[in-house]
ROMIDO-960554 format. One record per residue (C-alpha): residue number from 1; chain; x, y, z. Coordinates in steps of 0.1 Angstrom, whole numbers. Each point is the difference from the previous one (the first is absolute). Layout:
# residues N
seq NUM; mol A; c1 X; c2 Y; c3 Z $
...
This chain:
# residues 102
seq 1; mol A; c1 -37; c2 122; c3 78 $
seq 2; mol A; c1 -10; c2 -23; c3 -29 $
seq 3; mol A; c1 -13; c2 -35; c3 4 $
seq 4; mol A; c1 -1; c2 -24; c3 -31 $
seq 5; mol A; c1 -16; c2 -35; c3 0 $
seq 6; mol A; c1 10; c2 -27; c3 -27 $
seq 7; mol A; c1 -26; c2 -27; c3 2 $
seq 8; mol A; c1 9; c2 -36; c3 -3 $
seq 9; mol A; c1 -11; c2 -24; c3 -27 $
seq 10; mol A; c1 6; c2 -31; c3 -20 $
seq 11; mol A; c1 36; c2 -6; c3 -11 $
seq 12; mol A; c1 -14; c2 -13; c3 -33 $
seq 13; mol A; c1 -34; c2 -7; c3 -15 $
seq 14; mol A; c1 17; c2 -30; c3 -18 $
seq 15; mol A; c1 5; c2 -18; c3 30 $
seq 16; mol A; c1 -24; c2 -15; c3 28 $
seq 17; mol A; c1 9; c2 1; c3 37 $
seq 18; mol A; c1 -14; c2 -15; c3 30 $
seq 19; mol A; c1 -35; c2 12; c3 9 $
seq 20; mol A; c1 -7; c2 9; c3 -37 $
seq 21; mol A; c1 -25; c2 -22; c3 -20 $
seq 22; mol A; c1 16; c2 -27; c3 -19 $
seq 23; mol A; c1 31; c2 -3; c3 20 $
seq 24; mol A; c1 16; c2 -34; c3 0 $
seq 25; mol A; c1 35; c2 -8; c3 9 $
seq 26; mol A; c1 2; c2 -23; c3 -29 $
seq 27; mol A; c1 -7; c2 27; c3 -26 $
seq 28; mol A; c1 30; c2 16; c3 -17 $
seq 29; mol A; c1 -16; c2 36; c3 4 $
seq 30; mol A; c1 -5; c2 -4; c3 37 $
seq 31; mol A; c1 25; c2 17; c3 24 $
seq 32; mol A; c1 3; c2 0; c3 36 $
seq 33; mol A; c1 -6; c2 37; c3 4 $
seq 34; mol A; c1 -17; c2 24; c3 -26 $
seq 35; mol A; c1 -3; c2 31; c3 23 $
seq 36; mol A; c1 22; c2 30; c3 3 $
seq 37; mol A; c1 -10; c2 20; c3 32 $
seq 38; mol A; c1 -6; c2 37; c3 -1 $
seq 39; mol A; c1 21; c2 26; c3 17 $
seq 40; mol A; c1 -6; c2 35; c3 19 $
seq 41; mol A; c1 27; c2 28; c3 -4 $
seq 42; mol A; c1 2; c2 32; c3 18 $
seq 43; mol A; c1 20; c2 30; c3 -15 $
seq 44; mol A; c1 8; c2 30; c3 22 $
seq 45; mol A; c1 11; c2 35; c3 -13 $
seq 46; mol A; c1 9; c2 33; c3 17 $
seq 47; mol A; c1 7; c2 34; c3 -13 $
seq 48; mol A; c1 6; c2 34; c3 14 $
seq 49; mol A; c1 -1; c2 32; c3 -20 $
seq 50; mol A; c1 20; c2 33; c3 9 $
seq 51; mol A; c1 -2; c2 33; c3 -14 $
seq 52; mol A; c1 34; c2 17; c3 -8 $
seq 53; mol A; c1 9; c2 36; c3 -7 $
seq 54; mol A; c1 -8; c2 12; c3 -36 $
seq 55; mol A; c1 -31; c2 -21; c3 -3 $
seq 56; mol A; c1 19; c2 -33; c3 -1 $
seq 57; mol A; c1 -13; c2 -32; c3 13 $
seq 58; mol A; c1 17; c2 -29; c3 17 $
seq 59; mol A; c1 -15; c2 -34; c3 4 $
seq 60; mol A; c1 16; c2 -28; c3 20 $
seq 61; mol A; c1 -16; c2 -34; c3 -5 $
seq 62; mol A; c1 4; c2 -36; c3 10 $
seq 63; mol A; c1 -18; c2 -32; c3 -11 $
seq 64; mol A; c1 0; c2 -35; c3 15 $
seq 65; mol A; c1 -16; c2 -27; c3 -24 $
seq 66; mol A; c1 -10; c2 -34; c3 15 $
seq 67; mol A; c1 2; c2 15; c3 34 $
seq 68; mol A; c1 -5; c2 -32; c3 19 $
seq 69; mol A; c1 24; c2 -21; c3 -23 $
seq 70; mol A; c1 -25; c2 -23; c3 -11 $
seq 71; mol A; c1 13; c2 -29; c3 -20 $
seq 72; mol A; c1 -17; c2 -8; c3 -33 $
seq 73; mol A; c1 -17; c2 -35; c3 -5 $
seq 74; mol A; c1 19; c2 -25; c3 -17 $
seq 75; mol A; c1 -12; c2 -7; c3 -37 $
seq 76; mol A; c1 15; c2 -32; c3 -14 $
seq 77; mol A; c1 -7; c2 10; c3 -37 $
seq 78; mol A; c1 18; c2 33; c3 2 $
seq 79; mol A; c1 35; c2 5; c3 -14 $
seq 80; mol A; c1 12; c2 10; c3 35 $
seq 81; mol A; c1 -18; c2 -12; c3 33 $
seq 82; mol A; c1 -29; c2 24; c3 -4 $
seq 83; mol A; c1 -19; c2 21; c3 -24 $
seq 84; mol A; c1 18; c2 32; c3 1 $
seq 85; mol A; c1 -25; c2 20; c3 -21 $
seq 86; mol A; c1 -28; c2 -7; c3 28 $
seq 87; mol A; c1 20; c2 -3; c3 31 $
seq 88; mol A; c1 28; c2 19; c3 17 $
seq 89; mol A; c1 30; c2 -21; c3 -7 $
seq 90; mol A; c1 26; c2 24; c3 14 $
seq 91; mol A; c1 -13; c2 4; c3 36 $
seq 92; mol A; c1 3; c2 34; c3 21 $
seq 93; mol A; c1 14; c2 28; c3 -20 $
seq 94; mol A; c1 10; c2 36; c3 10 $
seq 95; mol A; c1 0; c2 31; c3 -19 $
seq 96; mol A; c1 9; c2 34; c3 10 $
seq 97; mol A; c1 4; c2 32; c3 -18 $
seq 98; mol A; c1 0; c2 39; c3 -3 $
seq 99; mol A; c1 -19; c2 21; c3 -27 $
seq 100; mol A; c1 9; c2 36; c3 -4 $
seq 101; mol A; c1 -24; c2 22; c3 -20 $
seq 102; mol A; c1 17; c2 31; c3 -12 $
């Protein structure tokens, strides 16, 4: 099991949001929300190794990324609805496979 936390932060250092010093709704650099919240993601992976005749090995594995299907926060400045570099924009994803070592 792997856990990953992406902390929240300011949307932009160029803007001022409510609760920040210098905020005024009359200033052009003041916006109504200058905060992007953080997210916590959990990934789960399982594998099973088997020994085969002739010293070969077989591994069966499975991975579930974003186990709890946590939605990313909305980032109004991103090209899409969120920052896909920091946050998981896909949602829950599964991977299964087999590896054979000869």
